[in-house]
Structure formats: structure tokens, C-alpha cells
N, C-alpha and C positions, 0 to 999 in steps of 0.2 A: 751228117752222119748223126749231130748231138739234138737233143732238143731240153727244154732245161729253160731254170733260170743264169743269167749274165749275171754277176753283180758287183762294181767295178768301185776304185774310193779314191778319195785326195783328198788332198785341205787347198786351201789357198784365202792369197789377202786380195783386197780392193785396192783397184789403184785408185789413187786419191783422185778427187774430185766426183766419186760415183754417192750417194747414199744408198737410190731406187734402183727394179734391175729387174732380168730376169734373164731366168737358167734357159740358153734358148741346144738342146739336146741333139740337135742337127737332124743328121739322119740317123733315124734305129731301127731296126728290125727285129720286133713288131713293134713288142707293149713295152712303154719303161713306167717306174716308181721310180721319185726323187724322194729324196732327203735330204736335209740341208742344217746340219745340226741339235741333228733331233729330231728335229718335226718334216712332219708329213707330209710332203706338196702336190701328193694326190698322183693319177693313174694317166697316159693318153697313150693312145690303141689307136692314131695317127696322125698326120703331119697337121698342123703346123707342132709339133715335140717343149715345147715351153710353159714356165710353168710361171709365173708368182711368188716371186720370196720376199713377199712384201712379212713380219715380224718374224724372219728366219738370221736375216743376213746382216752379216758385223763388220764390219772395217776391215780386223784378220780373224784369223786361227781358223776359218772356214772352215766345216769338214762337208764335204757332198757324197750322198752315197746314191747310185741312178743304177737302178735294177729295171735287169731287159729281159727280156719269157718271151721266148719263140716259138712258133708253132708246129706239132706234131708233125706237117710236113716232112721232117728231119727225120725222123723214127717209123716213124708209122704210110708205110709208102699206098698208095692206093694203084692201080689198073692206071685213073691219071696220070695220079704223080708222075709218074716214071718218063711222064714227054714232056711236064712244060719244065718249062726252070723256076727253079728252087731258088727264090730269096735270096740278100744275103740275114747274116744274125750277127748280132750287140748290137754294143755301143761304133758308131762308125764316126762320129759328130759332121764334124766340128763343136763339144762342145765349145759356147760361151756365153759371156756373161754380157748384156746389150745393157746397160746407163737408159731409165726408163724417166727421167728428173725429177726432181726432190732438192733439197735442198743439203748439200755438206756441210757433218758445223762442223767440222776438223781445218776448211779450210772455208766454207763461208762462200765454196761457189753452188753455181746452177750444174746440174747437170744432164741430159738430156740422149737418146738412141740414137740420137745422129753422132754420137760421139765416137769415138775408134770402142771397141765390142774390147772384152783383156778373155784370151782365148784361153783355153786350164785345161790341165791330160788328165783325164785319170785310167790308173793302171786298171786288168782284169784281178780280177784279187779270188776269187771265188767266181765255180762256178757246178751248178747241182743240175741235176740227171731225172728227170721226173718220169 
């Protein structure tokens, strides 16, 4: 019965060998906005919930904030919505950092998207009812 905004926050370090990456939120219900180290990476309203991290990603101490907005159907049900399944809300994940290529200056290695992704865990720290 909750309609509004959920905010998730976490911090993470990159594994050695990753210099450039895409942030993949996995499954989201319904829209997501991402901020990485204070840089607004934008909104996504449908799959894929992927964000380019260029200009925001650091080797260590990355601070990730994801704000997820769901629809009003949870709070304001109309006659039709009483008979339809309500989709899940929030950040369902898994949240992953996917290497995109580039050169890691720390190791001299090249990274690509086929490398093992780093999965990160974000905890819900805030929910705001609209």
C-alpha cells in the first residue's frame, strides 16, 4: 500500500582491472534515478536500468545513491486495478558494476564487459510517501 520514493545508498570499491563500467540496477519497480559520487547519472523508466559511470566512477570510496519511484496504484486503486496484479516496487536487483573496457592505470590491464561483474549491495535508507 506504499506509493512514493525509496532511496538506497551504499559505498563500494572497484576490483583491480576495472577502469570503466556501466552500472546495472537489474530489476526495478518502476523508475530509478542514480547519483554516483554526487554526479547525477539520470533517470530510467524501463529496462535496461543501466547507467554510464564515466566521469563519476573512482577506484575506491564510490558512494552510490539510487532513488526508486513506484506508481500511485499502491495507494490509489481504481476499479480496474483491483483485478490486476500489482507489480513489485523498489530496487530488486541484482545491482552490478559491469566493466566496459578501458585501461586500468593502477594495473596496466584492459577490462571488458565479459569480465566478472562486481555485485554490490545497497540498503534502503529512506522511504518517502507521496
